[in-house]
Steps between C-alpha positions, in 0.01 A plus 500: 500500500729374772812567279371855433492588872847347585704798366299735713550303815881487432489875435328565828736265678798696364341826577449394875849370510637823368289706757613299793866542400448873429347537855792301656768705325333845515610587863868426409478729197340779698776470765763532232328825398498621855863415543617701206339817638736753671456596870337838500337543846701748704345395833635146497853629591408659828273206581791254440714710737221507765446124435860432601447704815183300565693180473778623737248628745284191463182711470363822363715820527269736690714825485601697193847435388534665160322833476722786642209722631325197666763285658381309800133569438247217485522304183206333344570121439352497157587183303750405761474116433547543123801709567660259723435219248637692204808597704568138595466395129750767382751416776476139400497533119546859402278700263464201249339284773286791623359555147407140467345480841292821440387382149388175643299666764335738248424229255373268774218718567377450145590138466342389834162643382536348159577162656183529718283578190661206315419268792139599489477417127621799308600404150873523449463749210290720723752483776788602265292792367419619866863470598652684204235779497530571876878491489507734203275764685727482814842455352605879502465503877732206553830576659685369807289632789275374792190544272597163351415341842153678465437344166588150632271540816216654296519217248502231774189672661305489174616152430364384842160657404519334153557163638174501674615316810286465804464847656678390825805387294510810295481720809773293684737533203412867422538646851878447533547595134343833569709570804815402314397717201465820702852448656652435156328791325238739645239430247263252666234768483471402126429146610229633731342697211512194288348278759223756569422522133486119474285466810257766389463351156461165648209601715341673206521183298363307797210741536424460117530124510464304825705208348812715486761422770522741781834703497592406857878491460517854331248637761699376791843610338411851409494628853798276585691678211417843656623373839822357325581860392588567860683174574842650458742692739339827396152403612249762463753759386507340165202706399671835573820373314294394201320832487824699522645282219187551279504890548871536434480270194217707356672827588818420307312316207638155550383313179359182667275716722347681205217401274535301173436814302797694657768564241758295707284199480366497141762266356438241757120543486490377150577148619245528770230619262582223258477239769176651622354515155569133426367399849172698445468364149524141644256575785248651265531200255456241756305651797363165612860374591561795731470472878378822649737491802807484269374767278426730794853474623653567156256793436566663841889479464476635143302806624785557761757456230338764277519747786844394632718278285687356791229236525560357153683191637211404712248553228704304247508201731130528572419459119649153493193308616258722296711431174555141577125440515414713200771410256403136453262223620633297797684183387432171685751293313876574563818408321756513792830659446746352738474690825873569512495700172374828635702519817820382309452774236443763758809394694710495178379848415565634853861364498596546131362851414677686783824343397452568137365854566657628824323776694445823319401814671280751315697795353292739717686376812837695536694221660833597330466845648423363828804281485715812419356672800589197717863511374520856612473370861257765604306448828180667607180625328459443131241733333357336188185485286278298716461197277881448537488479881440128490823415296682752709394332822597155372840615378608713796313431821611554782758751368218685312168627606248645248309818491219331304421161359197326343308438810235745462346447841832572667496876427253759592302720269725786579815306415358398171421866436858593594618238247276648231618852569862387453417345170321807389784743607299678763743369767864434440831360640502729805157368613607140452822547702307680766283185532774232466877490515519342145807306417403443130240564231369258239261673257325437187560842327166500319316475837731727709638744246512806720677309774749342258578835349555648841727221609709554178567866587547468881858479638560208737322241276657274248327306222623152494249355269325646196350237265157409358329797662626406849741718701675416815650775727710469820670756712826621335710369784314166475443501870151417584294696739389251759 
């Protein structure tokens, strides 16, 4: 009888060893996947240029430097600390270092919460499933941008709750984290929502069963997170800026502000729905393992994601403790992998992958066209499709100012309507030149067909670039209008 059970014991031992090693190496494998993705976010470019100015100024830049129609006006200090950090990293190590730094921040939000779940007894196989499933749902949103800091801070916040420290310790650690988060990325309101949902569910559980622990930490931190929303140079004005950003984003159909069922989001929604379906299957199959506070956070953020997909990153992270509980029973015994394995593997990936696969920019970014415009030595206002404003700022400031860029809150409703009328052909070159003394145009023909055609037949303008659907026009004498 003893001999018959021995192979099973060996099999279990090997299985646990495999699970531990899989968990130790999974973050490095995910990091490799992150580092092979191209840079696609258009706003990171102006943020890097602004970050360099913040470093030189040794503080937030409070007056508009880039938008031709708003020079000198008050400038919201949105994500100013992240912009400074990113600029410093790029100055020190270039784009390769910046990619690695950003990927480590993004992944850190997931891994910190997985580590907290593991420390509280989650089985290694459950931790691996939680990590892989959550990353799969959020991966399409990953690019070099300050939102990676939001992922890190949100993951650390949920990790503090999962560790179940004494409430005083949790609050003492979370308060500076919340303030830091809002200055890195203006999304601490999501943390407030998560804390509120956790606290409400915790008091409901306490009302149903007096033996349940009172959710003191989440209850105290929820209003603290609301207060942290204003703990930036913008103060109370952050509400007005956020409202303008939301209105403009919805008005011009920015994909991440649209619901999951919007045509622009359907491809990415498949991964979200798959992760949600697996999570729901695990929860329904093992309801006694689920903690109401964690489920409430995940359910609340999923509802927000369905309506506005920009919340998918936070929802994906919030599923980790739910999946880690539901996927497998807690494991008391542990086969320790050497502690240096995981950090060494991550470090090796962070160094080796950018060297083997240097930085690639998404083909949608017209960087070659912008370089050609720079070689033309024009100075003044550059009129371009607004997504290209960020790369133009990074390449040409202070010689160039932009008519538009991707900061939706920067421009008024009337200005966005003016942009739309140009694209539709209701307004033309004369209207643009009446508003700005334009030195050059950089246009995506499919978005600005009427304007591109008008430039082609207007004397005084020369096309210096026409490739891949992008055209660049400068004044025929190549002397910029200042």
